[in-house]
N, C-alpha and C positions, 0 to 999 in steps of 0.2 A: 286283631286284625296285624298289629304289629309281632306279637308272638308267632303267628304262623308264618309270619313273609319270614320270621329268621329262624323258625324249625324246619319250613321246608322251601324256603327261596334259596333261588340259584343265582342271584345277582353273584357278578363278576367270576365265573364259573364260566368254563368251556368245553362243552359237549362233544362228542365224535357217532355220529349215526350212519351206520350202515343200511342198505338199501334204501336211503334215502329218497330216492329221484319218486317215490310213488305210494302208493298204499299204506301200509300199515307206516313205515320208515318215517314216509315224508308226515304223517299226521305226529307222531314221537318227537320229530324234531321240532314242528310249530308248537309243541307242547313245550317240550324242553325252553323253548326262547320263551314262551307267554311266563314262564316260570322265572325267565330271568337269565337265562343261559346266552353264548356266543354258543355258535354252533358249526362244525366242520361237517360239510354233508358228503358219502362218499356213496358212490354207485357208479355203473359203467357209463348212462347218459347222460352227457354234461350239459348238455342241452335243456334236459328237463330237471337236471339240480338248478340250474341258475335260473328258473322258473321259481324254485322253492327259495332257495337264498332271497329273490326278490320279494316274497309273502314274510320273511323273517326280518328282514330290513326294514319292511314297513312296520314293525312290530315296535322298531327301535334298534334293535340286536344286531350285530354283527354276523355274517355268514360267510363263509367259504365255500366252494364246491370243489371239488376235489375228485375227478375221474380217476378210478380203480377197478382193475380186473380182480378178484378175492381169488380166481382161479392160479392167479399171480403169486407166487409169494415172493416171487426176488422183489418184485418191485415194494412190497408195503416196506420198507423201512426209509425209502428215500419221500415214499409218500406220508408218512408219521411226522418225519423230520421235518416237511415242509408245512405240513400243519403246527407244528410245535414254535417253526422261528414264524410265523405268521400271529399267532393270539399272542405266543410266549408260555404257554402252561397247554396242558391237555388232562383236565379234572375228571371228566366223566366218558365215558365209554359204552358206548349202547350196539350191541353186536347181532343186528334185528335182523341182515341178511341171511334169508333161508330159501330153501326148494323144498319140493317132493314131485316125484313122478310118480303117482300113480298105478301102481301096476302089481298083478297078484306076485306071490313067491315065484312060479316057475315061468314068470316072462321078464322078469329082472333081469338085465344083462349088464354085464361088468364095467361098461360104459356109464349103463344108471346108475349103478351104485357108486362108483365114483365120482360121479357129477354130484351125488349129496353129500355122500360122507365128505366131500374135498369142501364144497361150499359151509355146509351145516356144523363142520367140527376142524376139519383141520384147518380152514381159514380164521376162525376164531382163534385157537390155540395161537396161530403167529401172528395175528393183529393183537390180542391182548401183551404178547410178548415187545413186540414192538412198542405198544404203548407204557409198558409197563419203564421202559427204559428211560423213561419220561416221570412215570409215576414216582419210582424209588427213592430218585433224590430228592424229591417234592416231600417226601413224609406223609402221601396220603393220594386217595383218588376211590371213584366207584367203576366198579363195571358190570356192568349187566349184560347178562347172556338172554336173549329169546329160545327159551325149550318150548317144553309143549308139553300137554298132556300126556300126547305118546309116549314121552319118556317114562311112564307109571303106567300106564295099559295100551293092552293090544288093542288090533283095528286092521279093517279090510284094507289089502292092499298097501300099505304101509313101514312092510320088511325096511327097507331100506331108509325112511326115516324116522320111523320109531328107534332106531339101532344109532342113528346119529344123535338123535333128541337122549339116549338114554347115555350116549357118550359125555354130551354135553352138560348133562348131571353130574358127571364124576366127574368131569375139566373142571368144572365150578367148584367143588368141593375141593378140590385137588389145590389149585391155584390159588382158594381161599387160606388153604391152609400156607403154603408154602407164599404166599405175600402178605400174611397178618403183620409179621414182624415188621412191616413198613407201613401199618394203616393203611393198606388198601382192602376194599372191603370188596368180595367177588359175591355175587346172586344171581341169582336166573330168576326169568319169571317163566309161566308157563300155563298158557293159555287155551283154551277150547276153541274150536271151530269157531273164526272172527267172519262176521258177514261185509265183504269190502264189494268193490265193484268186478277187481277180478275173481275173488270166490263165486260172485252171484250164479253163472252160469251151473255152478256144479251141484248150487242147491234147486235150481230146475227139474231135478230128477226127485220128484215127490218123494219116491220109497226112501231115498238116502237123506231126507231131509226129515222124514217121519223119524225113521231110526236113530237119528242123530239127537233128534228134540226127546225121544223119549227116554236120553241117557243122560240127560243135562235136568237135573231135579228143579232150576230154575224156569224151567220150560221154554228156554229163548236162546237164541244164537249170539255170540257175544258181538259188542261193536268194538271199534278200534277204542273210542274213549272208555270202555273200561278196561284199556289197561296204563290208563295217562296217570292213575292213582300209584297204583303199583313201582311205578316208574320215576315217576316224582320222588316215590318215598326213598328208593332207593337210590337216587342219586342226589339226595339231602342230607342235610346231618341229622335228621329225624331220626337215618338208619345206623348211625355211625357204630352201634352195636352188635349189630347182624350181620355177619358174612357166611358163606357158603351155604346160604339158604335157599328154598326156590317159594318164591309166592305165584299157590296155586289160582289163576283169575278162569277156573272152568266151568263154573255154576254149580259145581257140583257131582262133576260127572264122575268123580277120584273118589267120590266119599263111598260108593255104592261098593 
């Protein structure tokens, strides 16, 4: 057990998680805390963030709620500086926040396109850059971007989303090259469809659910906890020699 704790444990580390007020982001933040990290929680809803912070503190770890609108790039520098000053370091960044506007290509508006690309790609780049400002002098860091199987395959009503996640895949590789000399590991996790309270209504469409399940060799939807292993691994010293890589958590969808 001591060996595993040394390999995968995050004691003494500070993690930032975007989209941390609910859903996957909330559960990832709690998983990082259970692995030993203190956590800065980022989302727009401060009240919801404070509730997550209380859960983390009950685990014996420190938490900081940081309300942030990821559409507003100009405020990122001040918010990241606030986190750094509060904890004294930023060791892990999980860019989890993302949106999808499910429309056929002929229905996607310019506003739809911009919203999806701004959150899923633009905000990630600028947040990474602001966090790297503190990781570079420290000589190490772990950045994990939440990509998607849709970075590798096409699917219906996902033109903007797939484009954003494909761009995120290349951003991950580019930043991995740029920052390797500073011992900063930049990787991504690419899930399949994950069943959460927010996505549950989508799967009430039986035809859609059947089509999705037929494409997943393991025969089931993903669960939030299916992501924990990949994220803890990429956050820990176990992945010190891994950078520019994408861990597929897709039940085999992209094997076809």
